[in-house]
N, C-alpha and C positions, 0 to 999 in steps of 0.2 A: 504493499499500501504506500502511495507517496501522496505528498502535498505539497503546499507551498507556505511559508511563513507572510509576515506581514511583508517586507520588502520583494516578497518572488522567489527567495531563496529555498532550494528544495529542503525538506524535510527527510533526515537519515533514515537508512532503513531499519537502524534499531529502535526507531521510535514504534514500529510496528508489533512488538512483543505486548502479551497479555497485558502487563501491569500498565505500559504506556497506553493501550488503548482503552483500558478502564480510567486511566487518567484522562485521556481524552473527551470520554464521554461525561466524565464530572465537569471538565472545564474546557468546553468548545473552544475551536479556534475562532477567533472572531476580527475584527479589521484593525484593531489597536495595534500600537506598537510600544518600543522603549523597554530598557532594560529592569529587572526586578527590584524591588527596593530591599537593600542589603538585609534591615534590623525589623522587617516587618513584613507580613503578606503581600503581594502585589494587588494594586486596584483591582476593579472589575474591569474597568475602561481601558486600563494600562497594559498590563504584560502578558493578558491572554492572547495578543496578537502574534507573539514571538514562534508560536508553535514549535520550538526547539528544544525546551525544556526537557522533555521526555528522554532525549536521545543523549543520555550523559558522555558516553565517550567521545561523540562528535558533534555536541549540539553546538548552534549558530545563535549568534544573535539577531534582533532586527535588521542589520545593515550586512549579515553574512560572516560577521567575524567570530572567532572560536568564543564560547562562552565562556565567563572569568570562572575561576574557582569557586568563587562565592555563588555565585547562579547554579553551579552543579550542585553545591552542597545544600542550597534551597530546592532546588528541584528536586534530590534525594529526600529530604523532609518531606516534601508533599507525597511521594510513592510511598514512605513508610506509613504514611497517614492512613492508606488505604487499607482495606480490611483485610487482605492476604497478610496473615502474620508468621506461616511458615519459617521464614529467614531467620525471624529472631529467634526460635524455639532453642538452637544449638549453643547461642549465648548464653541463654538462663541455664542451661544445665553445665555448661562449663563454669558458670559461677557459684552453683550449687558445689559442684564437686570440689573445688577449690576451697569453699567454706569448710567442708566435711572434713578437709586435710587439715585442718589447723588444729593443732595438739595443746593450745594454751587457751583457758578460759577461766571467767569470773565466776567464784560461788554467788549462788544468788540467794540461798537460804539452807538450813539445816538439813531439810530432805534432799535438797541439790547434792549438798555434801555428801551425805549418804550415799546417793544412787552413783554419783560421777567418780568420789574419791576411794570411799570405804569400800564399795561394791566394785570397782574397776578390776577389768581382768588384767589390766596394765599396772605398771608402779607408776606411782604420780609423786611428784613434788610438791609440795604445799608452801607458797610463800604467803607468809603472815606479813602485812605490809599496812601501812597508813599513808593518807594523802601529805600529811606535815613532815614525812620524816623522809630527810635529804639522803640518807644512804640507802632508802630504799628503791629511791629513784635512779639509783645508779645501780644496784644488782638488779632489779627486776628486769631492765631490758637485757641485761646479760645474760642471767639467767634463760630468760625466754629463748635466744638466739642459740644458746647452746642445747635445750631442748628440742629446739626446731631440726637441727642437725642431727638428731638421733633416729629422723625420719619413722615417727611414730613407735618408736618403743618403747618410750616414756612418756605421760602427759603431765602438765603443770597448771595446778588450780591456783590460783590468785583469791587470797582471802582478804580482805580489809577488815583491819580489827575495829575501827569504828561501827562498820554497818552490821558485825557479826561477834559480838562481845563474847555471846554464849561458846562459840567455836575457841576464841581464844582462852578463855577460861579453863575448857576442859580439855585443851592440850596444852596447859601450862607454861601459856606463851607470856612472858613478862619483859619482854623486849623486842622491839623490831629494827630491823628484819629479822624473822625467824624462819627459816626453812626445813621443813620435815621430810624425810623421806618415807614414803607408804608404799607398803605392799602385801596383797591379800587383805587390806583393812588394819594392819596393823603399821607400828612406827617401827622402821629398822635402823634409821640414822637421823642427825640433826645437826644443825648449825646456827650461830647467831652472829652477825654483822657481814658485813662486805668478803667475798671473797675472789680472788683473780679468776680469769679463764680456765687456767691449768689447775687449781683447785677444784672449780665446779664440774671441770670434765671428768676428774677423779672420781668426783661424789657422784654423777651422774652412771660412769661406767658400773663402780660399786654397786649402785642399787639396780641396773640393768641386770648386773652379772649375779646379785645376792639370792 
């Protein structure tokens, strides 16, 4: 199928695809011209006449010149707004898979701690910390990075002692940061204060191999 834009320039063959056809049905080609507005949708009597926006790879403006990058992005946004949502599904699945691989989580309450720490089939390091604790802000990211390097062999639970005072009392946390190593619901190791990366790595390897 072929046609012409406002200036008589031929519309590319790419515009004959199903999405482009649907786009043309929703926005019929008129007699107007002019480039689309960058920061807002084109006016009814302005950009509809270009006729080249659906053909992203080789579109042209009303004067036959190649469409700008911004015009192509605007056209893509219009096409994505159509009811066909199939191409978006893989991105959603990939995001979910990535989120599922996270090995660090914030404890929400006592029940969550029981389910995800005490009953965990994997060993767990529990980082008791506080927002006002300077050393906690140094140790936390350092430990989280090393836990991530273990590729799922160990998990990390973060417990804010101000939000979960009952857990801090139960596990006899008298200073922060305090890190517990737990396996099969039992505390098998513990340290208080900051450790360097070599010490933390040894701590994790001991837990995994215990």
